[in-house]
C-alpha positions as CSV (number, residue, x, y, z in Angstrom):
1,X,2.9,32.2,-10.9
2,X,1.2,32.9,-7.7
3,X,1.6,30.2,-5.2
4,X,-2.1,29.3,-5.3
5,X,-1.8,28.5,-8.9
6,X,1.5,26.6,-8.6
7,X,-0.1,24.5,-5.9
8,X,-2.9,23.7,-7.9
9,X,-0.8,22.8,-11.2
10,X,1.5,20.5,-9.0
11,X,-1.6,18.8,-7.3
12,X,-2.8,17.7,-10.9
13,X,0.5,16.2,-11.5
14,X,0.2,13.9,-8.0
15,X,-1.6,10.7,-7.3
16,X,-1.3,8.8,-4.5
17,X,-2.6,8.2,-0.8
18,X,-4.6,11.5,-0.2
19,X,-3.5,12.3,3.3
20,X,0.4,12.1,2.2
21,X,-0.3,14.3,-0.9
22,X,-2.1,16.9,1.4
23,X,0.9,16.9,3.7
24,X,3.4,17.4,0.7
25,X,1.4,19.9,-0.7
26,X,0.9,21.7,2.8
27,X,4.7,21.4,3.3
28,X,5.2,23.1,-0.1
29,X,2.8,25.9,0.7
30,X,4.7,26.6,4.1
31,X,8.1,26.7,2.1
32,X,6.7,29.0,-0.5
33,X,4.8,31.3,2.1
34,X,8.1,31.7,4.0
35,X,10.0,32.4,0.9
36,X,7.5,35.1,-0.4
37,X,7.2,36.8,3.1
38,X,11.3,36.9,2.9
39,X,10.9,38.7,-0.5
40,X,8.6,41.0,0.6
41,X,10.7,41.9,3.6
42,X,13.2,43.0,0.9
43,X,10.9,45.4,-0.6
44,X,8.9,43.3,-3.2
45,X,5.0,43.6,-3.4
46,X,3.2,40.3,-2.7
47,X,2.4,39.3,-6.2
48,X,6.0,39.5,-7.2
49,X,7.3,38.2,-3.8
50,X,5.2,34.9,-4.7
51,X,6.4,34.8,-8.3
52,X,10.2,34.9,-7.0
53,X,9.3,32.4,-4.2
54,X,7.7,30.2,-7.0
55,X,10.6,30.6,-9.5
56,X,13.0,29.6,-6.7
57,X,11.3,26.6,-5.8
58,X,11.3,24.9,-9.2
59,X,8.9,24.1,-12.0
60,X,6.3,21.8,-11.7
61,X,7.7,19.2,-14.1
62,X,11.0,19.4,-12.2
63,X,9.5,19.0,-8.7
64,X,6.7,16.9,-9.3
65,X,8.8,13.4,-9.9
66,X,10.3,14.0,-6.2
67,X,6.7,14.0,-5.0
68,X,5.6,11.3,-7.2
69,X,8.4,9.0,-5.6
70,X,7.5,9.9,-2.0
71,X,3.5,9.3,-2.9
72,X,4.7,5.7,-4.5
73,X,6.8,4.8,-1.4
74,X,4.0,5.9,0.8
75,X,1.4,3.5,-1.3
76,X,3.8,0.8,-0.8
77,X,3.9,1.1,2.8
78,X,-0.2,1.1,2.7
79,X,0.1,-2.1,0.7
80,X,2.3,-3.8,2.8
81,X,0.5,-2.9,6.1
82,X,-2.8,-4.1,4.5
83,X,-1.4,-7.5,3.5
84,X,0.2,-7.8,7.3
85,X,-3.7,-7.2,8.5
86,X,-5.0,-9.5,5.9
87,X,-2.7,-12.4,7.0
88,X,-2.4,-12.0,10.6
89,X,-6.1,-12.8,11.3
90,X,-5.9,-16.0,9.3
91,X,-4.8,-18.2,12.2
92,X,-8.0,-17.0,13.8
93,X,-10.2,-17.9,10.8
94,X,-8.6,-21.4,10.2
95,X,-8.6,-22.3,13.8
96,X,-9.7,-26.0,13.6
97,X,-12.7,-26.6,15.6
98,X,-13.4,-23.1,16.5
99,X,-16.2,-22.4,14.2
100,X,-19.2,-24.1,12.8
101,X,-17.7,-24.6,9.5
102,X,-14.6,-26.4,10.6
103,X,-15.8,-28.4,13.3
104,X,-17.7,-31.9,13.6
105,X,-17.0,-35.0,11.7
106,X,-14.6,-35.0,9.0
107,X,-13.7,-36.8,6.0
108,X,-9.9,-36.8,5.7
109,X,-8.5,-35.2,2.7
110,X,-4.4,-35.6,2.0
111,X,-5.1,-32.7,-0.5
112,X,-6.4,-30.5,2.0
113,X,-4.2,-31.4,4.8
114,X,-1.1,-30.6,2.2
115,X,-2.7,-27.0,1.3
116,X,-2.9,-26.3,4.9
117,X,0.6,-27.1,5.3
118,X,1.6,-24.9,2.2
119,X,-0.5,-22.0,2.9
120,X,0.9,-21.9,6.7
121,X,4.6,-21.8,5.5
122,X,3.7,-19.2,2.5
123,X,1.5,-17.3,5.1
124,X,4.4,-17.0,7.4
125,X,6.7,-15.9,4.8
126,X,4.5,-13.3,3.7
127,X,3.6,-11.8,7.0
128,X,7.5,-11.5,7.6
129,X,8.0,-9.9,4.2
130,X,5.1,-7.5,4.9
131,X,6.7,-6.4,8.4
132,X,10.0,-6.0,6.4
133,X,8.4,-4.1,3.7
134,X,6.9,-1.5,6.2
135,X,10.3,-1.0,7.7
136,X,11.9,-0.6,4.0
137,X,9.1,2.0,3.4
138,X,9.9,3.9,6.4
139,X,13.6,4.1,5.5
140,X,12.9,4.8,1.6
141,X,11.5,8.1,3.0
142,X,14.9,9.1,4.0
143,X,17.2,7.4,1.7
144,X,16.8,7.5,-2.2
145,X,18.6,4.5,-3.0
146,X,16.0,2.2,-1.0
147,X,13.3,4.4,-2.4
148,X,13.9,3.5,-6.2
149,X,13.2,0.0,-5.5
150,X,11.1,-0.4,-2.6
151,X,7.7,0.5,-4.2
152,X,8.3,-2.1,-7.0
153,X,9.3,-5.0,-5.0
154,X,6.8,-4.5,-2.4
155,X,4.0,-4.2,-4.8
156,X,5.1,-7.1,-6.7
157,X,5.6,-9.2,-3.5
158,X,1.9,-8.1,-2.3
159,X,0.4,-9.1,-5.5
160,X,1.9,-12.4,-5.7
161,X,1.1,-13.4,-2.4
162,X,-2.4,-12.1,-2.4
163,X,-2.8,-14.3,-5.6
164,X,-0.8,-17.5,-4.2
165,X,-2.8,-17.5,-1.0
166,X,-5.8,-16.7,-2.1
167,X,-5.8,-19.5,-4.6
168,X,-4.8,-21.9,-2.1
169,X,-7.2,-20.9,0.5
170,X,-10.2,-21.3,-2.2
171,X,-8.9,-24.7,-3.0
172,X,-9.0,-25.6,0.7
173,X,-12.3,-24.1,0.8
174,X,-13.8,-26.3,-1.8
175,X,-11.9,-29.5,-0.6
176,X,-12.9,-28.8,2.9
177,X,-13.0,-32.2,5.0
178,X,-15.9,-31.0,7.0
179,X,-19.8,-31.2,5.9
180,X,-20.5,-28.0,5.4
181,X,-18.4,-26.9,2.0
182,X,-20.4,-24.2,1.2
183,X,-20.2,-22.6,4.4
184,X,-16.4,-23.0,4.4
185,X,-16.2,-21.3,0.8
186,X,-18.2,-18.5,2.3
187,X,-16.0,-17.9,5.0
188,X,-12.8,-18.2,2.7
189,X,-14.4,-15.7,0.4
190,X,-15.2,-13.1,3.2
191,X,-12.2,-13.5,5.5
192,X,-9.7,-14.6,3.0
193,X,-10.5,-13.6,-0.6
194,X,-11.7,-10.3,0.0
195,X,-9.2,-8.8,1.9
196,X,-6.6,-9.9,-0.4
197,X,-8.5,-8.5,-3.1
198,X,-8.2,-5.2,-1.6
199,X,-4.4,-6.1,-1.2
200,X,-4.2,-6.4,-4.7
201,X,-6.1,-3.1,-5.7
202,X,-3.7,-1.4,-3.5
203,X,-0.8,-3.2,-4.9
204,X,-1.9,-2.2,-8.4
205,X,-1.8,1.3,-7.7
206,X,1.7,1.1,-6.2
207,X,2.8,-0.5,-9.4
208,X,1.2,2.5,-11.7
209,X,2.9,4.7,-9.3
210,X,6.1,3.3,-9.5
211,X,5.7,3.7,-13.4
212,X,4.9,7.3,-13.4
């Protein structure tokens, strides 16, 4: 099988972040090209040299699982970074008195106060977990033992936090002690729920890659 045909077949077997996939295929092409050139130097014609290089590299069905694992780790890292980004802006969004929707006279609500305290603790833990997940994903690129678990753990962690924090934030908006509840819900939807939906989408992709 020629190199181009082999890489096309390998590409069809891979799903995941496009940039990382392109990098992996480029690395494979470089390796195969170098091997083919070495076979040519030994006297083979180009077609035979490429066939020998491909044969030595391994069948697509044998090589693909390793690449899928790499892409799954890359996806988990992307998910963790997105979760971190979505949560790190929340103190700005919820800063009391900074915006029109949470300033002015209020009607004290024990439920809202409790939810604010809860989301603060959950959000802090989620941010710390996201940072650890990014680090673990980087380690997972080098150590198979970590790579086997980091994708599933990270995606489940991200899905759980996106769901919990999203639900708490929505209830907080609905029980806002400030006069403009509609504006509060709009802010929550745009700056909290939408980013967390994107996190959930990335995490779902990660779970699919982990099961592949």
